[in-house]
N, C-alpha and C positions, 0 to 999 in steps of 0.2 A: 504493500500500500504506500510505502515511502516513495516508490517510483511514481505512483499515480499522483501523489501530492506534489512531487517535484515537477512533473509534467504540467500539472494543473497551474502551479505558480508561474511556470514559463508561459502557459497559455494566457494568464492574466496580464503578464508583462508584455506579451506580444501584441495585445490589442492597444494600439496607440491612438490617442485622440486625433480626429481628422484635422482640427484647426484649433490651436490653443489661443490664438489671438484674433479677435474680431475687430477690425479697424473701423471706427465710426467715420461718417462722412466728414470731410474737412470743413464744409460750410459752417454749420452752427455746432462746432465741437463743444461737448460738455466739459466741465472742469476735470483736471487730471485725476482727482480722487474718485469722481463718479465713473470715469472711464475705467479706472483700475478695478473698481468694484464690479462693473459689468463684465470685464474680461475674466475676472476670477469666477463669477457666477456661471458664465458661459463654459469656462474650462471645467468647472466642477460638474456641471450638468452633463457635458460630453463624457467626462471620465466615468460618471455614474452610469451613463447609458452603455459605455464600452464594457464596464465591469459587469453590468447586467447581461450583456450579450455573451461575455466570456463565461459567466456562470451557466447560462442557458446551453452554450456549446459543450461545456464540461459535463453537464448532466446528460446531454444527448450522447456524448462519447462513452460515458460510464455505463450507459444502458444499451451498449452495442456489443455483440459478440460475432466474430468471424470464425466459423469452424468448418472443418472437413471431417468426413466420415470415411475411414479407410480400413481395409482388412484383407485377409486371404479370400480367394474365390469362395463364394457360397457360404459366407459367414453370416449373411443377413444384413448387409449395409443398406441396400435399396429398400428392403422390407422395413427396417428401422426408420429410414427417412420418410417412408409413406405414413408410418404411425405418427411421427413428429408433426408432419403437415396436417394430419387429421385432427390431432389433439389441439393444435394451435389455430384451427379453424381455416387453414389455407385450402383444404379440400374437404368435401362434404361426405365422401364415402371412401372406404378402403378397397383397393384392388391389389391383387397379388402379382408377383413378378411373372409367373407363368399362369396367369388367371384363366379359368375356364370361360369367363364372361367375355374374353376377347379384348378387354380394355387394357389390362396390364398396368404396372406401377407408373405413377405420375412422372418419376424421374427417368424412366427408361422410355424416352419418347420416340426413338427410332424403331421402325418395324423389325429390323434385324435383332435389336436388343430384346424385343418382346418375344420373337420366335425362338431365339436361342436361350433366353432366360439369363443373359449375362449383361453387365454394363460395359459399353464400348467407349462412350464419351463421358467425361465428367459433366455433370449438369449443376447449374447454380439455381438457388431459390432463396427466399427470405420469408420469415414468419415472425409473429410477435407472441411472446410468452411472458405473462406477468409484467407487462409494461416494458419489456426489453425487446429490442430488435435483434433477431438472430439471422445472420446470413450463412447459408449452408451450401457446401459443395459436396455432392455425392460422387465418389470416384470409383473407377473399375478395380476389380481385384486381380484380373488376369495379368501376368507379368508382361505379356505382349503389348499391353497398353500402359506401361509403367510411366510414360511421359505425361499422361493425364494426371497421375497421382503427383508426379514431380512438380508440375506447374501449378497445381492447386495448392500444394503445401508451401510453395514459394511465397504465396500472397496471403496465407492465413495466419491468424494469431493463436489459434488453439485447435485441437483435434480430438476426435473420439476414435480410439483404436478398438475395433470390434473383434472379439475372440470367440470361437465356437467352444461351448462347454464340453463337446464330445471330441472334436478334432484337436482342440488345444492350440498351442503355438505352432503354426505350420510355416512352410518355407516362405510364402509371400508375406506372412505376418512379420517375419524377420526383416524382409526387404523394406516393407512399409515403415517399420520402426526405425530402420537405418536412415530412411529418407527424412523422417520426422526429426531425428537427431541432427542430420546435416543442416536443416533449416532452423534448428533450436526451437522446436515448437512444444510448448507445454501441452500435456494431454491427460485425458481421463480414459480409463479402459472400461469396456462394457462386455461382460461375459454373457453371451446370448445363448438361446436354445436350451434353457434349463428344463424345458418340457420334454426334451428328447431322451430316448432310451440310452443309458450309459453316461448321462450328464454328471460331471464332477467338477464343480467350480474351483474347489481347493487345489485339485491337481493342476488346473490351468493357471491358477495364481502362482503356484510354485514354479511352473514351467516358465512363466514370464520373468520370475526372479532369476532362474538359472540360464535360460536361453537368451533373454533380451536384456539381462542385467538391470531389471527394473527395481527401483526402491519403492515398493508398493505395499498396500494393505487394503483389505476389503472395508468399504464404508457401509456395506449391507450384508445381511445373512439371509439366505432363502428359507422360506417356510415350506418344507417338503421339496422333493425333486422328482423328475420324470413326470408320470401322469398325476402325481400327488402334489405338484408344484402349485401352491395357493397364493403366496404373496411374499412380502419381504419385511425384514426388520431393519430399521434405520439405526445404525450404531452411533450417529451423532446426536440425533434428537431422542433416541431410545423410545421409538414408537414402532408398532407393527402396521403394515399397510396391506389392504386387499383391493383388488381391481374388479369392480362389478360392471354390469351392463353388457349389451351385445358386443361392444367393441372396446371394453375395458375403460370406458371414458369416466366412470365414477370411481374416485379413490377414497377409501374409507380408512381412517386411522383408528386404532384400538390398542389395548394393552398387550404387551408381549406375552405370548402363551407361556404358561408356567413351566412346561416341559423343556422350554428353550432358554430359560433364564441363565443357566450355568454357561451354556455355549456362547450366548450373547455377551455376558460379562467377560468371558475369556477373550473373545474377538475384539471387544471394545478396548480392553487393556492392550492387546497386541497393536491395534490401530494407534493408540496414544504413544506407545513405546516407539513404534516405527517413525511417527511424525516427530517425536521428541529428539530423535537422532539427528534431524536436520533443521530443527527450529528451536532456537535458544530460549525464547519466551515460554514455550510450552514445556521445555525440558526443566526449566526452573520450578514451575508448578508441580511437575511430575516427581521430581527428586525431593521436593519438600512435602510430598504426600498430601498436597492440597486437593480438594475436590475440583474436578475440571468441568466447567459448564459447557453446554452445547455451543454457545457463542465463541468461547475461548478456543474450542477444538476446531470450529468452522474457520475462524480467522487464521489459525495456525496451518490448517490444511491448505487454505487459499495462498498464504505466503509461500509455503513449500512447493505448491503446484506451479504457481506463476514463475518461481525461480528455477523450475525444472529439477527440483531435488526429490520430488515425490509424485507418485501417480495413484490417485484414488481409484479403486476398482468397484464398479457398479455391476449389478446382475439383473437378469430378467429373461423374458422371452418375447421378442418383438412380434413373432407370428401369433402368439396367444395373447397379445395385447397386455402384457404384464411388465411393469418396471420402466416404461418409457418416460412417464411424467417425472418420477424422481431423477432420472438421468438428465432431463431438461433442466430441472432445478440445480443439478450438479454443474451443468454448463454455466449457468448464471452465477452460482456461488464460487466456483473454483477456477474457471478459465478466464484469462485476462481480457480486459477491454483494450481497444487500439492504443490508448495512452500508456498502457503498462508494458508495451513491447518496444524494445529498441530496434528501430529500422535505420539502416545506414544507406546513404547515397554517395556516389563518387563525383566530386566537383571537377568537371572537365577543364575549367579555367585555372585550376591549381594542381595540375598534373595528377589528377585522380585522387586527390586527398579525401579521406573518409569524412563524411559529415553526418552527424546524428540528426535525424528528422524529428521534429517535435510532435508531429501527428495532429496539429491543430489547424482549423479552417482559416486562421488569420494569416498564415504564412503563404508564400508563393506556391502555385500548383506544382505538385510532383505526382505523376501517375504512371503505373506500369501496365503495358499491354501484355497480358499473360496467356491469352488464348484467342484464336481466331476461328470464325465459323462462316461458311457461306450461307447467308440467310435468304429469305424470299426477297428482301429488299437490298441485296448487295452484301458486302462484307460486314459481319458483326464482330466487333472487337471488344473483348472483355477487359475492363480496366479495374485495377485496385488503386484507389486514391490514397496516397500516404500523407500528403500535406495539401492545404489550400482547398479551393472550391472549383467546380466545373459547372458551367451553365450552358443550356441550349443556346446556340448562336455565338458562343465565345470563339475567339481564335486561340488555338493552342499550337505549340511548337514541338515537332518531333526532333529530339536532341540527336538521335542517331543519324537522321538524314538531313537535318537542317531545314525541313519543309514547314511552312506555316499552313495550318489547316483549320477550317471552320467546322464546328460541331453541329451538323444538321439535325441530328436526332439523338436524344439521350433516353435510355430505358433501364428499367430494373427487370431482371429475368426471373421467371418462375418456370423452370424446365424449358419447354419450347415456347412458352407464352411470354409476352412482354407487356410492361406497363410504362407508358410515356411519363417522364418526369421533367421538370423544368431545371432543377439543379441538384447537385450532390456534393457532399463535403468529405473531408478526410476521414478515413476509416471505412468508407463504403465500397462495395463492389457493384459496379454498374457496367453497362455496355453502350457503345456508340455505333451508329451506322455511318456508312459512307466515308470512313477514315481509312486511307490506304497505308498500311504499315506492316511490319513483320512481328512475329511473336518475340517478346523480349525488348521491344522498343520503349523508351521512356518519353513521356510528354510533360512539358512545363508550360507556364504562361509566358515564357520568353525572358523573364527577369533573372532567372538563374539557369545555369547549364549543368544540371545534375543528371547522372544516369544511375539506374539501379543495377545491382550486380545480377549477372545472368543466371539462368537455371543450368543444372547439370543435365546434359543431353547425352544418353548412351549411344554408342556406335551401332549401326545396323549389323546383324549377323547372318542374314539370309537373303538371297535374291531369287527372283523369278523373271523369266522372259515373258512379256505379254505383248499381244498385238491384236488390233480389232479384226474380227472375222470379215466384216464388210469394209471395203476401202472407202465407201462414202461417209462412214462415221468417224473418220480420222480426226476431224475438227473437234467433235464432242469428246473423243478419247483424250486428246491433248488437253482440253479444257478441264476434264476430270482430274488428270494427273497433276496439272499445275495447281489446281485448287487443293488437292489433298497434300501436296508437298508443302504448300504455304501454311496449311492448318496444323500439320503434324511434323515437328522437327526430326522425328526418328524415321520418317518415310522419305526415301531418296529415289530419284528417277535419274537414270543415266542411259547412255547409248553404248552398245558393244561395238568397239571400233572395227572388229573383223566381220561380224555377221550383220551389223547394222540393226540388230534387234533392240527394242526398248527394254531396259532392265529396271525392275522395281526392287528396292531393298527395304527390309524392315526388321522387326524384332523377333519374328518367328512365323511358323506356318499359319497360325490363326490370324495374326496381324495382316498378312498379305492376302489371305482368303477373304477376309472382311472387305478389304479395299477392292478386290476384283468383283465381289458381289455388289458393292456399292456403285461401281462403275456401271454395272448391268441395270441396277434398279433406279438409280438417280439420274443417269444419263442415257439410259436405253441403248447401251452399247454392249454387244456380246463380245467378250475377249477370249482369245485363244491363249492358253497358259502353258509354258514350257516346264521342264523338270526343275524342281527347286535346286538352287545352287548355293553352296556354302561360300561365305566371304572369307577365302583364305588370304593370308598375307605372306610376304617374303621378308627375310632379314639376313644380315651377314653375321658371321661368327668370328672373323679375324680381320686384321688390318691388311690393306692392299694398296700399293702405290699406283699412281697413274701419271703418264707423261704423254700428252697427245697433241699433235700439230695438225690443225685443219687448214689445208692450203688448196686453193682452187684458182686456176687462171682460165679465164674464158674470153679474153679480148676485152679491153676496157678494164674497169675496176674489178679486181678479183676478191677472193675471201682469204683472210689470214688470221689465225688465232691459235695460240699455244697455251695449254694449261697444264700445270704440274701440281702434284699434291698427293693426298692419300684419303682413303675412306676407312672408317672403323666403326664397330658397333657402339651404340650409346651405352653408358653404364646403367645397370638395372636401377629402376626407381626414378629415372629422368622424367621430367614433366612432359616434354615434347616428344614427337616421334621422328623429327627431322631437324638437324642442326647444320648450319653452314657457317664456317669460320674463314675469314680472309686473313691469312698470316703473312701476306706479301710485304716485304720491307722495301720501300722505294717505289718507283713507278714502272716496274717491269710491265705491268698491265695498267693503263690509265684507269683511274677510279670510276669513270663513267661507264666502263664495260663490266664492272663487278656485278651489278644487279642482273645483267643479261646472263652471266655465268651461273649465278644462283638459280635463275629461272630455268636454265637448261638442265641443271642437276635435279631440280624439283620435278620437271617434266619427265626426265628419265626414270625417276623413282615411282612414277605413276604405274609403270609396267615393268616388273622384273622379268629376267630372261628364262626363269625356270618354268612358270606356268602363267605368266602375264598378269599377275596380281600385284597390287601396290607394295612397295618396299618400305618397311618401317624400322624405327630404332636405329637410325644411321646418322653418322656425323661425317660431313665432308669438309676437309681442310685444304685450302688453296695455299700453296707455299711459293710458287714461282710461275713464270709464264713469259710470253713474248708477244709483241704486237708489231704491226707495220703501219707506217705513217699514213699510207693511202688505202691499203687493202683491208685493214682491220675495221670491223663493224660489229654492231650488237648481234646481228644474225650469225656472223662468223664465230663469235665467242660462245653464243648459245649452242650452236651445232658442235663446237669443240667439246663443250661440257657433256652433251648427250653422248657423243662417241667415246669420250674418256671414261664415262661411267660404264658403258657397255664393255669397254676393253678390260677394265680391272675387276668387274663384278664377279666373274667366275673364280678369280684368284682369292676372293674374300670368303670362299667356302659358304655360298648362300644356302639357307634352309627354308623350308615352308612352315608357316605357323597356321594352325587351325583353331577355330573357336571351340572352346571346351565349355560344356554346360554343367551347371549344378542341378542335378535331378533328384527330386524327392519322391519316393515310391511308397504307397500305402496299400497293403493287401493282406488278406487273411493268412495267418502263419502257416497253414497247411501247404501254401504254394511257394514257400520260401526257397526251396531248392531249385524249382523251375525258373523262378524270376531271377534269382542271382546267377544261375547258369546262363540265362539269356543275356544278362548284363555283361558277364565275362566275355561272351562272344562278341559283344559290341565294344570291347576294349574299355569297359567302365572300371573305374577304381572306386571301391566302396570305402567311404570315409566315416560312416556312422550307421549304427544299427541298434534300434531299441524296440522294446515291446510296449504296445498300448492296448491293454485288454487282450482281445483275441486277434488283434492286428499286429503286423510288423511294419515298422517305418524304417526304410533304408535310404540313406543319403549317399549319392555317388557322383563322381565327375566323369562325364562321358563326352567324347568328341561329337559335335553336332552332326557331322557327316554320317554317323552311324545311328542317328535317332529318327530318320525319316520313317513315317508309318508306324511309329512305336505305339500310338494310341490304339491301333487295331491289335498289335502284338500283345500288349499287356492284357487287353480284354480277353483274347483267345486263351492265354495261359492261366488266367485266374477266373475263368468262367464268368467274365463280366464284372467281377467284384473288386478288381484293382483300379487304382487311380494314380496319376502322377502329375507333378508340376515341374517346370523346367525354366531356368533363367541363365543368362549369360554369366560366365565366371571370368574367363581370360582367354587370350590366344597363347597356345603352347606349341612347341616344336613337334612335328609329326615324326613317326618312326621312319627308318631308312627305307623299308619295303614300301610303305605308303607313299613316300616321296618319289620313289622310282615309278610307281604306278601312276601317280598324278602327272609327272613329267612326260611319261610315255603317252598318256591319253591326250595331253596338250599338244604334243608333237604330231600325233596321229590326226587330231582335229585340224591342224594347220597344213597337213599333207606334206610335212618335211622329213618324215622318218626315212 
């Protein structure tokens, strides 16, 4: 709360009076004393008005929460969001994710999402609960759409991590938690599906401590489990709650059942102990054996949660409409308002010096475009406003491109519906139409030149060749690819230089399948799809020297350029994947030709000679060279660099790198032998194996090239009972036999064998 007070005082100081001096007309000027009195009364009136405005803004910011809901696939994120919208009055009836009524959940607005029962795009909405405005982003759980989670977490102040009480902490739960940690997001956990057979919230809570390293404790205890799950006991207020009515809309408080008093007392003591470890004020009361009131405990939990030292754990069953309202109360009680979060911008006028943003509407506008969508009325750009205000009709500046743009339409989103608004202020998430920009651009009002730090965008790991079946639909096909590439930073489009085919790259089979399906549905273009292709890389393993002279006489001006130096592998842990160093002493090569040499080496690294894939983790050092007064040119030196690279590449002992995936398998224990045998055939390395009831959970690292069609394989060997999730881990060197095989196939394809 100290941070909130500090921000609030800054807010007050930042509201400066518009005019402290009101000059009287010169003609019949009053006496100096009367004039001074008038000036003082005007100034105090303005100051009072400004302070009143500041107090109003501060209260509005205090009553705002920006939260995301993230979890592993099928943990109940969208179902939970549906209940939140229903209880807050945003929707008037509940629909299920795979509803038989054909309507589907509000936040899954795409037909594909409703058919497959998964979330593909993150969707934004807002609602009001107990006088607080809550902006919510529902994110996908599938690892192929990880960028949707990444960009949502980039702009949020708090999050709900949903965990399944049966599945526990799964692979994607770990990934999502890592993303929350990266963006330093305070969070509450919600253990869902307590009505399911095999539900064990205490097991999940301990898994979160061991696997996610959470410093957590339950703030609720369930009354019964599985089909006997009736309600919850609140350990802070020490009350029991039951959820009545057809949709659980009526919450009744009553005394704690006598058979649970001992368990509740033990769990409350545990909660106080865990919070005391990270909160000095509560620790003092706890060590002095003073009775701890509900308010003291609530304030301590809030302080510890906002400072990311503690994670309160809620429980319930979203599907059975139990436990959602207390979770909403927890969002208001424990997650921060925009003023309590430190957001930094980089000042471009002061060589990217870090600037702490106040989060107040009085400052100049700073807003981040974090997501783009092609809407019915043109490009829809989602903005998180960090400082200042934005109004319809305002001129705003794109700091990244330097363009001045007018805001033609400003809206608040409710899934795929929108509500026009006239203005929005710091802390809000809104969308604008007709603003051409890229994901990650920063907008200001022109008085400051700040940019927000960008998001972490993972590299694509898989490619497909696609082409339209009908030649007439080429225009629509290109339009679709351009749009998807702009919307999704992990979706890349390129051209195969040899075959001339269009290659699309993404995060996995499902990711690319969804885009091919969207091209068909949204643009009415049937596409022909080639065999999936893995994004291999090449690298070198030792140092090799080069000394190349490019000389060509053709009558008139010729071409002359000589480059000398060496290539070597970058040390492990380097930030970049390509480094170029100019170590030439003197003017053996004029400095204006150095950029052309670097460009030549970069171009050469786009295609290694083993299998034609990009070369990574390489350092090129230029030590000497020669030039000619007349015949040297940028083109000559660029070509010299390309040929020099090809000349020494083989001597540097190149190897092929392949993407290795982290795969988590879950299947009945009876199939353990068959599943692990199949994994060994696919050259998988098992790194973890544990028992969860009747199921076995195996974690292994497997080359992506060996995982095609695995969804069908695991179903057939486990009689349809097994499931798996897969995410990119790293690029690793392939074995010698695989390298030979890949090189031979590449040569055969080029017809040079």
